[in-house]
N, C-alpha and C positions, 0 to 999 in steps of 0.2 A: 314229144310224141304227138302223132296225129290224132284225129277224132275217132280212131279205131276203138272198138269196144274190146278190151282185153282184161281178163280178170285173174288175179292171183289170190288163191285161198290159202291161208296159213293157220293151222290148228295146232293145239298142244296144251299141256297143263301150265299152271301158273309159274312164272319166273323161269321158264325154259329159254326165253329169248325171242319169242315170236313177235312181240310188239316192237322190239328194237330192229329186228330184221324187216318187219313190215314197213316201218317208217323209213328205213334206209332205202328200200326198194322203191317206195312211192316217191321219195325225193329224187332218187337217182334217175328214174325214168319219167318223171313229171306226171305221175298218177295221183289220184285222190286216195286217201287212206281212211279207213274206218276201224277203230278199235271196238269191236262189237261187245266185248266184255264191259265197256263203259256204259252201254245201254242197260245191261243188267245191274250194274252198280248203281246207276241213276234210279232204276226202279226199286232196288233194294233200299236205297237211301230214303225214297219217298215212303216206302212201307214202314221203315223205322220211324218216320215222322208221323205215321198214323193213317196213310192212304192205303186202301185195299189194293192188293197186287195187280189185279186185272185193270183197275181204273188207272193206276200209276203207269202201266204199260201202254194202255190205249190212248192216254192223253200226254205222253212224253213229248217234251219240247226241247229245242236246242238249249235253252237256258238251264234245263235240268242237267245236261251233259257238261255244262261249264262250271258247275259247283266245285268249290275247292276242297270239299270234304268227302270225296268219293274214293280215296285211296287208303282208307283205314281198314284194319283187320275186321272191325265190326261190320262195315259195309260189304267187305269181301264175303263174309259168311252169309249175310243177308242176300247178296247177289246169287250165290250158289243155291240158296234155298228157293228163291223165286224162279231161277232158271229151270228148276225141276217141274214147274207148273206148265202143263201143255198149253193152257190158255194164254199165259204170259208169252210163251215162245211164239205162238201163232200171231199174237198181236204185234210182234216185232219183226216177223218174217218179211212182210211187204216192204218195210223201211229198208231192210238190209239188201233185199234183191233189187230194189230200185237203185240203190247206191251202186251196186255191183255192175249195173248196166250203163253207167254214165259214160258218155263219149270221152276219149282220152285215156281210158283205163282206170282200174280201181284195184286196190289191195285191201283185203279184209282179213283181220285176224280174230280168232275166237276159238270155239271148241267144236262147232258143227258146221263150219263154212264149206268144207269140201264134201261133206256127206249130205247135208240138208239144204243149206242156203244156196250154194253155188256148185251143185254136183257136176256142172259142165265147165267149170273153171279151166282156163288155159294152162295154168300151173298150180299144182297143189303141193304144199309142204306139210309135214307133221313134225313139229319141232319138240324135242324132248331133252331132258338132262336128268341126271340122277337126283334123288330126293335131297341129299345133303348139299349138293351144289345149288339147287334151287332155293333151299331154305336160307343158305348163306347170302345169296343175292338179294332175296326179299328182305332179310333181316337188315342188311346194310342200307337198303332203300328206306325202310321204315325208321331206322335209327337216324339217318340223315334228315328225315322229315320231322324229327322230334318225338316220335312215338316211343313209349316205354313198353318194351316187350323183349323177352329173351329169345335167343336163337332156337332153343328147344321148343318154345311155344309156337314159333313160326313153323318149325318142322311138323309139329303135330297138326297145326291148322291146315298146312298144305296137304298132308296125308288124308285128313278128313275130307277136304274138298275134292281131292282126286277120286276118292272112293265114291262120294256122292255124285260127282259129274260122270263117272264111268258107269255107274249102276242105274242112273235114272232111266225111266221108260221113255221120256220125251227127249229125242235127239241126244243120246249118250255120247260122251267124248270118246270117239274111236277114230283111228286113222282111216281115211278113204283108201279103197283098194289100190287106186292109182296114184296115191300121194307119195312123194319122195321123203323118206325118213331122214331126219336131220338131228343128230345128237350133238348138243353144244357143250356137253360136260367138260371136255378138254380143249375147247376152242376159245380163243379170245373173241371179243366183240368184232374186231376187225376181220378176223379169219372167217367167222360165221357169215358176216355181211358179204364179204367178198365172194364166198362160195355160192351164196344164194343169188347174188346179182348175176354171176356168170350163167347160172341155170336159167334165170329169167331172160337174159340176153339171148341165149341159145333158142329159147322158145319163141321170142319175138322175131328172130331171124329164120324161123321155120325149122329149127333143129329138133 
């Protein structure tokens, strides 16, 4: 891809497949990728370590994003809590918007990309899947990483987080009006990625 600024915004709840789709699009079109949820996980991890949330957000560094302990259920819960803090979100907005405007194109996935961070994105997806499918996917991920948790517990955690993310006053998780709905419940990874890539390719070609 050239130095054109082209932004893809991908939103949706946990384990719906937005991260997988985002990475595939970024790789396929030579764009940069930012998992914005990782920013909140890194802040949540620092809060669990004793740092006040606003300080953790305003002093976030690349090394914080590279920690190996950001994918635990405990950190996910902390991330959802700090994400409800308007001051934390504001502290991270500039970082995300700067990333989205980088030459060569950028793909950002999260929960408020198409509505708050990049409302003018060239392509917007809202990726969903039913609760049971998402819980199964996340359970298998955690199990493979050695975490001891039941699928029922994962399902409960996902539902709690969905409720919190959708109900918060600061940038709630909702689909942008012009976002393309994308339900991956009955799609394989390959099918979901293929469909998303075709839609991005159409947009890049002026479709």
